[in-house]
C-alpha positions as a Markdown table, in Angstrom:
| # | Residue | x | y | z |
|---|---|---|---|---|
| 1 | Met | 241.2 | -42.7 | -129.0 |
| 2 | Ala | 243.9 | -44.0 | -131.7 |
| 3 | Ala | 244.4 | -41.8 | -134.4 |
| 4 | Ile | 243.3 | -43.4 | -137.9 |
| 5 | Asp | 244.8 | -43.9 | -140.8 |
| 6 | Phe | 243.3 | -42.3 | -143.5 |
| 7 | Pro | 244.4 | -42.8 | -147.4 |
| 8 | Thr | 246.4 | -40.0 | -148.8 |
| 9 | Asn | 245.2 | -40.5 | -152.8 |
| 10 | Ser | 241.7 | -39.3 | -152.9 |
| 11 | Thr | 241.0 | -41.0 | -156.0 |
| 12 | Asn | 241.0 | -44.4 | -153.8 |
| 13 | Leu | 238.6 | -43.3 | -151.3 |
| 14 | Asn | 234.9 | -45.4 | -151.1 |
| 15 | Ser | 231.9 | -44.5 | -149.3 |
| 16 | Asp | 233.5 | -45.6 | -145.6 |
| 17 | Asp | 236.3 | -43.4 | -145.9 |
| 18 | Ile | 234.0 | -40.1 | -146.6 |
| 19 | Tyr | 232.7 | -38.0 | -143.3 |
| 20 | Glu | 229.2 | -38.0 | -142.8 |
| 21 | Ser | 227.5 | -35.5 | -141.4 |
| 22 | Tyr | 225.7 | -36.2 | -138.2 |
| 23 | Ser | 222.6 | -34.7 | -140.2 |
| 24 | Asn | 222.3 | -37.9 | -141.9 |
| 25 | Arg | 223.2 | -40.3 | -139.5 |
| 26 | Pro | 220.2 | -42.4 | -138.6 |
| 27 | Glu | 221.7 | -42.8 | -134.6 |
| 28 | Thr | 221.9 | -39.1 | -134.5 |
| 29 | Tyr | 217.8 | -39.2 | -134.4 |
| 30 | Ile | 217.6 | -42.9 | -133.0 |
| 31 | Val | 220.3 | -42.8 | -129.6 |
| 32 | Pro | 218.9 | -39.7 | -127.6 |
| 33 | Val | 215.1 | -41.5 | -128.1 |
| 34 | Val | 216.7 | -43.9 | -126.7 |
| 35 | Phe | 219.0 | -42.6 | -123.8 |
| 36 | Ala | 215.5 | -40.8 | -122.4 |
| 37 | Met | 214.2 | -43.8 | -122.1 |
| 38 | Ile | 216.5 | -45.2 | -120.4 |
| 39 | Phe | 217.3 | -42.1 | -118.3 |
| 40 | Ile | 213.3 | -41.9 | -117.1 |
| 41 | Val | 213.1 | -45.6 | -116.3 |
| 42 | Gly | 216.5 | -45.8 | -114.5 |
| 43 | Val | 215.4 | -42.3 | -112.3 |
| 44 | Leu | 212.2 | -43.8 | -111.4 |
| 45 | Gly | 213.1 | -47.8 | -110.8 |
| 46 | Asn | 216.1 | -46.7 | -108.7 |
| 47 | Gly | 214.7 | -43.4 | -106.9 |
| 48 | Thr | 211.6 | -45.6 | -106.3 |
| 49 | Leu | 214.1 | -48.5 | -104.5 |
| 50 | Val | 215.6 | -46.1 | -102.7 |
| 51 | Leu | 212.5 | -44.4 | -101.4 |
| 52 | Val | 211.3 | -47.7 | -100.2 |
| 53 | Phe | 214.2 | -48.9 | -98.6 |
| 54 | Ile | 214.2 | -45.7 | -96.8 |
| 55 | Arg | 210.6 | -45.3 | -95.4 |
| 56 | His | 210.5 | -49.1 | -94.9 |
| 57 | Arg | 212.5 | -50.2 | -91.6 |
| 58 | Ser | 211.4 | -53.9 | -92.9 |
| 59 | Met | 213.5 | -53.8 | -95.9 |
| 60 | Arg | 216.7 | -52.8 | -94.4 |
| 61 | Asn | 218.5 | -56.3 | -94.2 |
| 62 | Val | 221.6 | -57.9 | -95.5 |
| 63 | Pro | 220.9 | -58.2 | -99.1 |
| 64 | Asn | 218.5 | -55.3 | -99.3 |
| 65 | Thr | 221.5 | -52.9 | -98.3 |
| 66 | Tyr | 223.7 | -54.1 | -101.3 |
| 67 | Ile | 221.2 | -53.9 | -103.6 |
| 68 | Leu | 220.3 | -50.3 | -101.9 |
| 69 | Ser | 224.0 | -49.8 | -103.4 |
| 70 | Leu | 223.6 | -51.2 | -106.6 |
| 71 | Ala | 220.4 | -49.0 | -107.1 |
| 72 | Leu | 222.6 | -45.2 | -105.8 |
| 73 | Gly | 225.5 | -46.4 | -108.2 |
| 74 | Asp | 223.2 | -46.9 | -111.2 |
| 75 | Leu | 221.2 | -43.7 | -110.4 |
| 76 | Leu | 224.9 | -42.0 | -110.5 |
| 77 | Val | 225.8 | -43.4 | -113.7 |
| 78 | Ile | 222.4 | -42.2 | -115.1 |
| 79 | Ile | 222.4 | -38.7 | -113.9 |
| 80 | Thr | 225.9 | -38.0 | -114.6 |
| 81 | Cys | 226.7 | -40.0 | -117.9 |
| 82 | Val | 223.3 | -40.6 | -120.0 |
| 83 | Pro | 222.2 | -37.1 | -120.5 |
| 84 | Phe | 225.9 | -36.5 | -121.7 |
| 85 | Thr | 227.0 | -39.3 | -123.5 |
| 86 | Ser | 223.9 | -39.3 | -125.7 |
| 87 | Thr | 225.0 | -35.6 | -127.0 |
| 88 | Val | 228.0 | -38.0 | -128.4 |
| 89 | Tyr | 226.0 | -39.3 | -131.2 |
| 90 | Thr | 224.1 | -35.7 | -132.2 |
| 91 | Val | 226.8 | -32.8 | -132.7 |
| 92 | Glu | 230.0 | -33.2 | -133.5 |
| 93 | Ser | 232.3 | -31.7 | -130.7 |
| 94 | Trp | 231.9 | -32.3 | -127.0 |
| 95 | Pro | 229.9 | -29.4 | -126.0 |
| 96 | Tyr | 230.0 | -28.9 | -122.0 |
| 97 | Gly | 233.9 | -28.3 | -121.3 |
| 98 | Glu | 236.6 | -30.5 | -119.7 |
| 99 | Leu | 235.3 | -30.7 | -116.1 |
| 100 | Ile | 232.3 | -32.7 | -117.0 |
| 101 | Cys | 234.6 | -34.6 | -119.4 |
| 102 | Lys | 236.4 | -35.4 | -116.2 |
| 103 | Leu | 233.0 | -35.5 | -113.7 |
| 104 | Ser | 231.5 | -38.5 | -116.7 |
| 105 | Glu | 234.4 | -40.8 | -116.7 |
| 106 | Ala | 235.3 | -40.6 | -113.4 |
| 107 | Thr | 231.5 | -41.1 | -112.6 |
| 108 | Lys | 231.4 | -44.1 | -115.5 |
| 109 | Asp | 234.0 | -45.5 | -113.3 |
| 110 | Val | 232.4 | -45.1 | -109.9 |
| 111 | Ser | 229.2 | -47.1 | -111.0 |
| 112 | Ile | 231.0 | -49.6 | -112.8 |
| 113 | Gly | 233.2 | -50.6 | -109.8 |
| 114 | Val | 230.5 | -50.4 | -107.5 |
| 115 | Ser | 228.1 | -52.8 | -109.4 |
| 116 | Val | 230.7 | -54.9 | -110.0 |
| 117 | Phe | 231.9 | -55.2 | -106.8 |
| 118 | Thr | 228.7 | -55.0 | -105.0 |
| 119 | Leu | 227.4 | -57.8 | -106.7 |
| 120 | Thr | 230.3 | -60.0 | -106.0 |
| 121 | Ala | 230.2 | -59.2 | -102.2 |
| 122 | Leu | 226.3 | -60.1 | -102.9 |
| 123 | Ser | 227.5 | -63.8 | -104.2 |
| 124 | Ala | 229.8 | -63.8 | -101.7 |
| 125 | Glu | 226.5 | -63.0 | -98.7 |
| 126 | Arg | 223.8 | -65.7 | -100.6 |
| 127 | Tyr | 226.9 | -67.9 | -100.1 |
| 128 | Cys | 227.7 | -67.6 | -96.3 |
| 129 | Ala | 224.1 | -67.4 | -95.4 |
| 130 | Ile | 223.1 | -70.8 | -96.9 |
| 131 | Val | 226.4 | -72.5 | -95.6 |
| 132 | Asn | 225.9 | -71.0 | -92.0 |
| 133 | Pro | 222.6 | -69.2 | -91.6 |
| 134 | Ile | 222.9 | -68.5 | -88.1 |
| 135 | Arg | 226.2 | -67.1 | -87.8 |
| 136 | Arg | 225.1 | -64.6 | -90.7 |
| 137 | His | 221.8 | -63.1 | -88.3 |
| 138 | Val | 224.3 | -62.4 | -85.6 |
| 139 | Ser | 227.2 | -60.7 | -87.1 |
| 140 | Ser | 226.6 | -59.8 | -91.0 |
| 141 | Lys | 224.7 | -56.7 | -90.6 |
| 142 | Pro | 227.2 | -54.0 | -89.3 |
| 143 | Phe | 229.8 | -56.3 | -91.3 |
| 144 | Thr | 227.8 | -55.6 | -94.4 |
| 145 | Leu | 227.3 | -51.8 | -94.2 |
| 146 | Met | 231.0 | -51.4 | -93.6 |
| 147 | Thr | 231.2 | -53.3 | -96.9 |
| 148 | Ala | 229.2 | -51.3 | -98.8 |
| 149 | Val | 231.1 | -48.2 | -97.5 |
| 150 | Ala | 234.8 | -49.8 | -98.4 |
| 151 | Ile | 233.5 | -50.7 | -102.0 |
| 152 | Trp | 232.3 | -47.3 | -102.5 |
| 153 | Ile | 235.9 | -46.1 | -101.0 |
| 154 | Leu | 237.2 | -48.5 | -103.6 |
| 155 | Ala | 235.6 | -47.8 | -106.6 |
| 156 | Val | 236.1 | -43.9 | -105.7 |
| 157 | Val | 240.4 | -45.0 | -105.6 |
| 158 | Leu | 239.9 | -46.8 | -108.7 |
| 159 | Ala | 238.1 | -43.9 | -110.7 |
| 160 | Thr | 240.8 | -41.6 | -109.7 |
| 161 | Pro | 242.7 | -41.7 | -113.1 |
| 162 | Ser | 240.2 | -40.9 | -115.1 |
| 163 | Ala | 239.1 | -37.9 | -113.0 |
| 164 | Thr | 242.9 | -36.7 | -113.4 |
| 165 | Phe | 243.8 | -37.5 | -116.9 |
| 166 | Ser | 240.6 | -36.7 | -119.0 |
| 167 | His | 240.6 | -34.3 | -120.7 |
| 168 | Leu | 239.5 | -32.6 | -124.5 |
| 169 | Ala | 241.2 | -33.9 | -127.4 |
| 170 | Thr | 240.7 | -32.7 | -130.9 |
| 171 | Glu | 241.2 | -34.5 | -134.1 |
| 172 | Pro | 240.8 | -33.1 | -137.7 |
| 173 | Ile | 238.6 | -34.4 | -140.1 |
| 174 | Pro | 240.5 | -35.9 | -143.2 |
| 175 | Phe | 239.2 | -33.9 | -146.6 |
| 176 | Thr | 237.2 | -31.1 | -144.6 |
| 177 | Asn | 238.2 | -28.2 | -143.1 |
| 178 | Met | 237.1 | -29.4 | -139.9 |
| 179 | Thr | 238.1 | -30.5 | -136.2 |
| 180 | Ile | 236.5 | -32.4 | -133.3 |
| 181 | Glu | 236.7 | -31.8 | -129.9 |
| 182 | Phe | 236.1 | -35.1 | -127.6 |
| 183 | Cys | 236.4 | -36.2 | -124.1 |
| 184 | Tyr | 239.4 | -38.9 | -123.8 |
| 185 | Pro | 240.3 | -40.3 | -121.1 |
| 186 | Phe | 243.9 | -41.0 | -121.4 |
| 187 | Pro | 246.6 | -38.5 | -120.8 |
| 188 | Met | 248.3 | -38.0 | -124.5 |
| 189 | Glu | 251.4 | -37.4 | -123.6 |
| 190 | Leu | 251.9 | -40.6 | -122.2 |
| 191 | Gly | 250.9 | -42.7 | -125.0 |
| 192 | Ser | 249.5 | -45.2 | -126.2 |
| 193 | Gly | 251.1 | -47.9 | -124.0 |
| 194 | Tyr | 249.1 | -46.5 | -121.0 |
| 195 | Ala | 246.0 | -47.1 | -122.7 |
| 196 | Arg | 246.6 | -50.4 | -123.4 |
| 197 | Gly | 247.7 | -50.6 | -119.5 |
| 198 | Met | 244.4 | -49.0 | -118.3 |
| 199 | Val | 242.5 | -51.4 | -120.3 |
| 200 | Met | 244.0 | -54.7 | -119.6 |
| 201 | Phe | 244.0 | -53.0 | -115.3 |
| 202 | Lys | 239.9 | -52.8 | -115.5 |
| 203 | Leu | 239.8 | -55.8 | -117.6 |
| 204 | Leu | 241.6 | -57.5 | -114.8 |
| 205 | Ala | 240.0 | -55.4 | -111.8 |
| 206 | Tyr | 236.1 | -55.3 | -112.6 |
| 207 | Tyr | 235.8 | -58.7 | -114.5 |
| 208 | Val | 238.5 | -61.2 | -114.0 |
| 209 | Val | 239.2 | -60.7 | -110.2 |
| 210 | Pro | 235.7 | -60.4 | -109.2 |
| 211 | Leu | 235.0 | -64.0 | -110.8 |
């Protein structure tokens, strides 16, 4: 989170420069409701899909294996990120400590990686099924399972920087005596160059290359 340049002359302040308490912001009340709906629908929907896959052997085919992986990735981010992220809109400072900060940022990256790479693999599988359907039925099930496991391993590896460097940072609120604490995914000591580099790397890894 880059530092914001605030004017030093208080006589030149406008309404956008003045800190507004969370209790006066509409998103403080709207966002938790929206996130609660996302949490309930996400857990019920993805949880049901996982249970159906486990209970019905006929559902255990190649495309459904990838869909199961997507559902597990969604459940991961819904359970570990949504409740904590909604808090950012309701309280000024991060209240959960550094361990949850690292967990939340890392699982967010894992979920993104699993979703992107699984959709890429599913698209490739569908293409191969159309081009050569006979070969698909002979050899693709073990390969699909190995691919799904490899996707999760790759997603965890790519999330390692977030798990390692995420920490609690502080920022003073201008023209007040308050200081806020927030979860920040980049190490301060490496400067803004590292943050820009990681953003560019994630753009390439999660968007450009899978395309």
